[in-house]
C-alpha positions in Angstrom: 108.3 -10.7 -5.5 110.0 -13.5 -3.8 110.8 -13.7 -0.2 114.7 -12.8 -0.6 113.6 -9.7 -2.4 110.7 -8.7 0.4 113.5 -9.3 2.9 115.8 -7.0 1.7 113.3 -4.3 1.0 112.3 -4.7 4.6 116.0 -4.6 5.7 116.3 -1.4 3.5 113.0 0.1 5.2 114.2 -0.6 8.5 117.4 0.9 8.1 115.8 4.4 6.2 113.6 4.3 9.6 116.5 4.2 12.1 118.2 6.9 10.2 115.5 9.1 9.8 115.2 8.8 13.7 119.1 9.8 14.3 120.7 6.2 14.4 122.9 6.0 11.1 122.3 2.6 9.7 122.5 0.6 6.5 121.5 -2.8 5.3 123.9 -5.3 6.6 124.0 -8.2 4.0 125.1 -6.7 0.9 128.6 -5.7 2.5 129.4 -8.5 4.9 127.4 -11.2 3.5 127.8 -13.9 6.1 124.8 -15.9 7.2 125.1 -14.3 10.7 125.7 -10.8 9.6 123.0 -8.4 11.2 120.2 -7.5 8.7 121.1 -3.9 9.6 124.3 -2.4 10.3 123.9 0.5 12.8 125.5 2.8 15.7 122.9 1.1 18.0 124.7 -1.6 20.3 122.6 -4.4 19.1 122.7 -7.0 16.3 119.3 -6.2 14.6 117.4 -8.7 13.0 114.6 -7.4 10.8 111.1 -9.4 10.1 109.1 -7.5 7.6 106.2 -9.9 7.8 102.3 -10.1 8.5 102.7 -13.1 11.2 106.0 -13.0 13.1 107.1 -16.2 14.2 108.4 -15.1 17.7 110.3 -18.1 18.8 112.0 -18.4 15.0 112.7 -14.7 14.8 114.0 -14.6 18.7 116.1 -17.4 18.3 117.9 -16.9 14.9 118.5 -13.3 16.4 120.0 -14.7 19.4 122.2 -17.3 17.5 123.2 -14.8 14.9 124.5 -12.0 17.7 126.9 -14.3 19.1 126.6 -12.9 22.6 126.2 -9.2 21.6 122.6 -8.0 22.7 120.2 -8.4 20.3 116.8 -6.9 18.7 113.9 -7.9 16.4 112.5 -5.1 14.5 109.2 -6.3 13.1 106.7 -4.3 11.1 103.5 -5.6 9.3 102.2 -3.6 6.2 100.7 -0.4 7.1 102.0 -0.6 10.7 104.5 0.6 13.2 107.5 -0.8 13.8 108.0 -3.0 17.2 111.3 -4.0 18.9 111.6 -7.5 20.5 114.3 -7.9 22.8 115.7 -10.2 25.8 114.1 -9.4 29.2 117.4 -9.0 30.8 118.5 -6.3 28.0 115.4 -4.8 28.6 115.9 -4.4 32.5 119.4 -3.2 31.8 118.1 -0.7 29.8 115.6 0.9 32.5 118.3 0.5 35.0 120.6 2.7 33.0 117.8 4.9 32.3 116.6 5.4 35.9 119.6 4.9 37.7 121.3 1.7 39.1 118.6 0.7 41.6 116.0 0.9 38.7 114.1 3.5 40.9 113.3 1.1 43.8 112.5 2.4 46.8 
């Protein structure tokens, strides 16, 4: 299996995982085809980059996601063989999500 096939398989797997968790999702490339289109199209408010590899090249993955997102919030969803999915996102986006969940002050006293 070549890397393109493996990538497509990972994107389908990720879309299925998100859908199973209540977020309608589908693989993105086969529909829009642009190099900056998300790997997975979802109702989530993120540009989604999928990396289904044993050794994540963190800087390359986040740089690609940031570049392809065109200013939209982005997330890298990564999974190794037989492992769970992990989400990598920008720290400011993470803090915004925490503030939104906890209230505007972030729970500070």
